[in-house]
C-alpha positions as CSV (number, residue, x, y, z in Angstrom):
1,X,78.4,103.5,116.9
2,X,81.9,104.8,116.2
3,X,84.0,103.0,113.6
4,X,87.7,103.3,113.6
5,X,89.4,102.8,110.2
6,X,93.1,102.5,109.6
7,X,94.8,101.6,106.4
8,X,98.6,102.0,105.7
9,X,100.2,101.6,102.3
10,X,103.7,102.6,103.0
11,X,105.2,102.5,99.5
12,X,103.1,105.0,97.7
13,X,103.2,108.8,98.1
14,X,99.7,109.0,99.6
15,X,100.2,108.2,103.3
16,X,97.1,106.9,105.0
17,X,96.5,107.4,108.7
18,X,93.5,106.8,111.0
19,X,90.3,108.7,111.4
20,X,87.1,108.1,113.4
21,X,83.5,109.0,112.7
22,X,80.1,107.5,111.8
23,X,79.6,105.5,108.7
24,X,77.3,108.2,107.3
25,X,79.4,111.3,108.2
26,X,83.0,110.1,108.5
27,X,85.5,113.1,108.5
28,X,87.9,113.0,105.7
29,X,91.1,115.2,105.9
30,X,93.5,115.8,103.1
31,X,96.8,117.5,103.6
32,X,98.6,118.7,100.5
33,X,102.4,119.3,100.8
34,X,103.9,121.7,98.3
35,X,105.9,124.9,98.3
36,X,103.0,127.2,97.2
37,X,104.7,130.5,97.8
38,X,102.6,133.4,96.6
39,X,100.5,131.2,94.4
40,X,97.0,129.9,95.1
41,X,96.4,126.3,95.9
42,X,92.9,124.8,95.7
43,X,91.5,121.2,95.7
44,X,89.3,120.2,92.8
45,X,87.0,117.3,93.8
46,X,83.9,115.5,92.4
47,X,82.0,117.6,95.0
48,X,83.3,120.9,93.8
49,X,86.4,123.1,94.4
50,X,87.6,123.6,97.9
51,X,89.9,126.2,99.5
52,X,92.2,124.9,102.2
53,X,93.8,126.1,105.4
54,X,97.5,126.9,105.5
55,X,99.1,125.0,108.3
56,X,102.7,126.3,107.7
57,X,105.6,124.3,106.5
58,X,104.2,124.2,102.9
59,X,101.2,122.2,104.1
60,X,97.6,122.9,103.3
61,X,94.7,121.1,104.9
62,X,91.2,120.3,103.4
63,X,88.5,118.8,105.5
64,X,85.3,117.1,104.5
65,X,82.6,116.2,107.1
66,X,79.6,115.7,104.8
67,X,80.9,112.8,102.7
68,X,80.0,109.1,103.1
69,X,81.7,107.7,100.0
70,X,85.0,107.9,98.2
71,X,86.3,111.3,97.0
72,X,88.1,111.9,93.7
73,X,90.5,114.9,94.2
74,X,93.3,116.7,92.5
75,X,95.3,119.7,93.8
76,X,95.3,122.8,91.5
77,X,98.0,125.5,91.6
78,X,97.0,128.8,90.0
79,X,94.7,127.0,87.7
80,X,97.2,124.2,86.8
81,X,96.1,120.7,87.9
82,X,98.6,118.4,89.4
83,X,100.2,115.8,87.1
84,X,98.9,112.3,87.0
85,X,95.4,110.9,87.6
86,X,93.1,111.9,90.4
87,X,93.7,110.8,93.9
88,X,91.0,108.4,95.2
89,X,90.3,109.0,98.9
90,X,88.0,106.8,100.9
91,X,85.6,108.4,103.3
92,X,87.0,108.7,106.9
93,X,90.7,108.8,105.9
94,X,93.4,111.2,106.8
95,X,95.7,111.5,103.8
96,X,98.9,113.3,102.9
97,X,99.5,114.2,99.2
98,X,102.8,115.3,97.7
99,X,101.9,116.5,94.1
100,X,103.8,118.0,91.3
101,X,102.4,120.3,88.6
102,X,105.0,121.0,85.9
103,X,107.8,118.4,85.6
104,X,107.0,115.5,83.3
105,X,110.5,113.8,83.4
106,X,112.9,112.8,86.1
107,X,116.6,113.1,85.7
108,X,119.6,110.7,85.7
109,X,123.0,111.7,86.9
110,X,126.2,109.9,88.0
111,X,125.7,111.0,91.6
112,X,128.8,109.4,93.0
113,X,131.5,109.0,90.2
114,X,134.1,107.4,92.5
115,X,132.3,105.4,95.1
116,X,134.7,103.2,97.0
117,X,133.9,100.3,99.3
118,X,135.9,99.1,102.3
119,X,134.1,95.8,102.5
120,X,134.1,95.1,98.7
121,X,136.9,97.2,97.0
122,X,137.3,96.8,93.3
123,X,140.2,94.5,92.3
124,X,141.8,97.4,90.4
125,X,141.5,99.8,93.3
126,X,139.3,102.2,91.3
127,X,136.1,103.8,92.4
128,X,132.7,102.8,91.0
129,X,130.2,105.1,89.4
130,X,126.8,105.1,91.0
131,X,124.0,106.3,88.7
132,X,120.8,107.8,90.3
133,X,117.4,108.5,88.7
134,X,115.2,110.9,90.6
135,X,111.5,111.2,89.6
136,X,109.7,114.2,88.3
137,X,108.5,115.3,91.7
138,X,112.0,115.2,93.3
139,X,113.3,118.7,92.3
140,X,109.9,120.4,92.0
141,X,108.5,119.3,95.4
142,X,111.2,119.3,98.1
143,X,108.7,118.2,100.7
144,X,108.3,114.8,99.1
145,X,110.3,111.6,100.0
146,X,110.5,108.5,97.8
147,X,110.9,104.7,97.8
148,X,114.2,103.4,96.5
149,X,115.0,100.5,94.2
150,X,118.7,99.4,93.9
151,X,119.5,97.9,90.5
152,X,122.6,96.2,89.4
153,X,124.3,96.9,86.1
154,X,123.6,100.5,86.6
155,X,125.3,101.5,83.3
156,X,122.6,99.5,81.4
157,X,119.6,101.0,83.3
158,X,119.6,104.4,81.8
159,X,121.6,104.3,78.6
160,X,124.1,106.9,79.8
161,X,127.3,104.9,79.3
162,X,128.0,103.8,75.8
163,X,130.3,100.8,76.6
164,X,127.9,99.4,79.2
165,X,124.9,99.7,76.9
166,X,126.9,98.0,74.1
167,X,127.8,95.1,76.3
168,X,124.7,94.7,78.5
169,X,121.9,96.4,76.6
170,X,119.6,99.2,77.8
171,X,116.6,98.7,80.1
172,X,115.3,102.3,79.9
173,X,114.1,102.2,83.6
174,X,113.9,106.1,83.7
175,X,111.6,106.2,80.7
176,X,109.3,103.5,82.3
177,X,109.1,105.5,85.5
178,X,108.5,108.8,83.8
179,X,105.6,107.3,81.9
180,X,104.2,105.8,85.1
181,X,104.4,109.0,87.0
182,X,101.9,110.4,84.4
183,X,99.5,107.4,84.7
184,X,100.0,106.6,88.3
185,X,100.8,103.0,87.5
186,X,104.0,103.0,89.6
187,X,104.7,105.2,92.7
188,X,107.4,107.8,91.9
189,X,110.7,106.3,93.1
190,X,114.4,106.8,93.2
191,X,116.5,104.3,91.3
192,X,120.1,103.7,92.3
193,X,122.0,102.0,89.6
194,X,125.2,100.3,90.8
195,X,127.6,100.2,87.9
196,X,129.2,96.8,87.3
197,X,133.0,96.6,86.8
198,X,133.0,96.1,83.0
199,X,136.5,96.3,81.5
200,X,136.5,97.4,77.9
201,X,140.0,96.5,77.2
202,X,139.9,93.0,78.7
203,X,139.7,89.6,77.0
204,X,136.9,88.9,79.4
205,X,135.2,92.3,80.0
206,X,132.6,90.8,82.4
207,X,134.9,88.8,84.5
208,X,134.8,91.1,87.6
209,X,131.0,91.5,87.2
210,X,130.7,87.8,87.3
211,X,132.9,87.6,90.4
212,X,130.7,90.1,92.4
213,X,127.3,88.9,91.2
214,X,127.7,85.3,92.3
215,X,126.8,84.4,95.9
216,X,129.1,81.3,95.9
217,X,132.3,80.1,94.3
218,X,131.3,77.3,91.9
219,X,132.0,75.8,88.6
220,X,130.1,77.2,85.6
221,X,129.0,74.5,83.2
222,X,128.6,77.1,80.4
223,X,132.2,78.2,80.7
224,X,131.4,81.9,80.8
225,X,131.9,82.6,84.5
226,X,135.6,82.0,85.4
227,X,135.8,83.8,88.7
228,X,132.9,83.8,91.3
229,X,131.9,84.1,94.9
230,X,132.1,87.7,96.0
231,X,128.3,88.1,96.1
232,X,128.2,88.3,99.9
233,X,130.7,91.1,99.9
234,X,128.8,92.9,97.2
235,X,125.6,92.8,99.3
236,X,127.4,93.9,102.4
237,X,128.7,96.9,100.4
238,X,125.2,97.7,99.2
239,X,123.5,97.4,102.6
240,X,126.1,98.7,105.0
241,X,127.8,101.4,102.9
242,X,125.8,102.5,99.8
243,X,122.3,102.5,101.4
244,X,123.5,104.5,104.3
245,X,125.0,107.1,101.9
246,X,121.9,107.2,99.7
247,X,119.6,107.6,102.8
248,X,121.8,110.3,104.2
249,X,122.0,112.5,101.0
250,X,118.8,111.9,99.2
251,X,115.1,112.3,100.3
252,X,114.4,108.5,100.6
253,X,111.9,106.5,102.6
254,X,114.4,104.1,104.0
255,X,112.1,101.5,105.6
256,X,112.1,97.9,104.5
257,X,108.6,98.3,102.9
258,X,109.9,101.1,100.6
259,X,113.3,99.6,99.8
260,X,113.7,97.2,96.8
261,X,116.4,95.5,94.8
262,X,116.4,94.2,91.2
263,X,118.6,93.0,88.4
264,X,118.8,90.8,85.3
265,X,120.7,87.5,84.8
266,X,123.3,87.3,87.6
267,X,121.7,90.5,88.9
268,X,118.5,88.6,89.2
269,X,120.3,85.8,91.1
270,X,121.7,88.4,93.5
271,X,118.3,89.9,94.0
272,X,116.9,86.5,95.0
273,X,119.9,86.0,97.3
274,X,119.4,89.4,98.8
275,X,115.7,88.7,99.4
276,X,116.5,85.4,101.3
277,X,119.4,86.7,103.3
278,X,118.5,90.4,103.9
279,X,114.7,90.4,103.8
280,X,114.9,92.7,106.8
281,X,116.3,95.4,104.5
282,X,114.5,94.7,101.1
283,X,110.7,94.7,101.0
284,X,110.6,93.4,97.4
285,X,112.9,92.0,94.7
286,X,112.9,91.9,90.9
287,X,114.6,89.0,89.2
288,X,114.6,89.4,85.4
289,X,115.7,86.1,83.8
290,X,117.7,85.4,86.9
291,X,120.5,82.9,86.7
292,X,118.7,80.4,88.9
293,X,120.8,77.6,87.5
294,X,123.9,78.9,89.3
295,X,125.7,76.4,91.6
296,X,123.4,73.5,91.1
297,X,120.3,75.8,91.5
298,X,121.5,77.4,94.7
299,X,118.7,80.0,94.5
300,X,116.0,77.4,94.3
301,X,117.4,75.6,97.4
302,X,117.7,78.8,99.4
303,X,114.2,80.0,98.6
304,X,112.6,76.7,99.4
305,X,114.3,76.7,102.8
306,X,113.4,80.3,103.5
307,X,109.8,80.1,104.8
308,X,107.8,83.3,104.8
309,X,108.1,85.3,107.9
310,X,109.0,88.7,109.4
311,X,112.6,88.6,108.0
312,X,111.7,87.4,104.5
313,X,111.2,89.8,101.6
314,X,107.5,90.8,101.2
315,X,107.1,90.7,97.4
316,X,108.8,88.9,94.6
317,X,108.7,89.4,90.9
318,X,110.6,86.8,88.9
319,X,110.5,86.0,85.1
320,X,112.3,84.4,82.3
321,X,112.2,85.0,78.5
322,X,111.2,81.9,76.6
323,X,113.0,83.0,73.4
324,X,116.4,83.9,75.0
325,X,119.2,82.7,72.8
326,X,122.6,81.4,74.0
327,X,124.7,80.5,71.0
328,X,126.5,77.2,71.2
329,X,125.1,76.2,74.6
330,X,122.1,74.6,76.0
331,X,121.7,77.4,78.6
332,X,118.3,78.3,77.2
333,X,116.8,75.1,78.4
334,X,118.7,75.4,81.7
335,X,117.4,79.0,82.2
336,X,113.8,78.1,81.6
337,X,113.9,74.9,83.7
338,X,115.7,76.4,86.6
339,X,113.4,79.5,86.7
340,X,110.4,77.3,86.6
341,X,111.9,75.5,89.6
342,X,112.5,78.9,91.3
343,X,108.9,79.9,90.8
344,X,107.7,76.7,92.4
345,X,110.2,77.1,95.2
346,X,108.6,80.4,96.2
347,X,105.2,78.7,96.3
348,X,106.6,75.9,98.4
349,X,108.1,78.4,100.8
350,X,104.6,80.0,101.4
351,X,104.4,82.8,98.9
352,X,101.1,83.1,97.0
353,X,101.0,84.3,93.4
354,X,98.7,87.3,92.9
355,X,98.5,88.3,96.6
356,X,99.5,92.0,96.5
357,X,100.0,92.1,100.3
358,X,102.2,89.1,100.3
359,X,104.2,88.1,97.2
360,X,103.9,87.5,93.5
361,X,105.9,85.3,91.3
362,X,105.2,85.9,87.6
363,X,106.6,83.3,85.3
364,X,106.8,85.4,82.1
365,X,107.7,83.1,79.3
366,X,107.9,85.7,76.6
367,X,108.9,84.2,73.2
368,X,111.6,86.2,71.3
369,X,113.0,88.0,74.4
370,X,116.8,87.8,74.3
371,X,119.0,87.7,77.3
372,X,120.0,91.3,77.7
373,X,119.0,94.5,79.4
374,X,117.1,95.8,76.4
375,X,114.7,92.9,76.5
376,X,114.6,92.9,80.3
377,X,113.5,96.5,80.1
378,X,110.3,95.5,78.3
379,X,109.2,93.7,81.5
380,X,110.4,96.5,83.8
381,X,107.0,98.4,83.9
382,X,105.1,95.3,85.0
383,X,107.8,94.3,87.5
384,X,108.0,97.7,89.2
385,X,104.3,98.2,89.2
386,X,103.9,95.0,91.2
387,X,106.9,95.3,93.6
388,X,106.8,99.1,94.3
389,X,103.0,99.5,93.9
390,X,100.8,102.2,92.2
391,X,101.2,105.9,92.7
392,X,97.5,106.5,93.2
């Protein structure tokens, strides 16, 4: 009897298709995409070394008809094995692999130094820097395309802007993803860091940041947020302008399942808001100590009312640091209580903790973690591993 198997995991660089065959002798086909040039490409497997067939377009095919169990494989280029762990291929699959052999680090650049929005122009009329991290495979293997995660407070993501790092902290997202590329813990991804309008010479340097990272105009009981409510404009800028530019100029995988958004504090609040209102665009969100207390727990109410369905975000990571300090305020207790309510709201809406094909809400109450990007960054590897998924 013939058995048809089909498994699709869209957010990792191994694309799985369909193949047919018997349980005992299912045909397994592996296509390796890489600009080999005059070099020799082979496939090391736990069944020995294989030589493939050149299909053109920097594609090599390796077929197995005699296997009935999973294969462990790794491309080898002129004796140099691909970076990262072996690929595990189930019998009967047709798989595409996009390896790299030499690069161990990605790169960060200010890709667009003066990005200007029509739907959300900065109050001072200036452009906004957009920081971009591309993973180790990006330059080495031009056949590969990548998931994208958009992160707020871009100047605090990669430590390449001194003032931003001094004010907001340093999440070291690039270091986390470089390390994960070697272990396979997180699929290689592009990170688009959207710089916040932090004004160094202002009496309130975060005023414009607060304005654009709050979804509603509301009173702030802590007194730190004086202007608010431009969040919908910010999200429209991201979805309708910036994402289109990123997808047009970078080798992205633009589908909902491979597009994510994340941030900390008010950036976490905006991530929750984006997941509820634009789940058709974002397949997963990361909220690091999100400001769930904002506007009488607006995020909690929105999530509870947004039942799971085809237009809701697929995966959620949310946490809070149990030791976060807020001098002279009771915001620590407000943060923990409101985030606990947010975790419960996701459960009430139908999300199931621990379901990798659905959603995960991880209430990380980590004593000693302060409320800044440096401490948020310590939770980034776990957050991205869940939301983006593994690279093998």
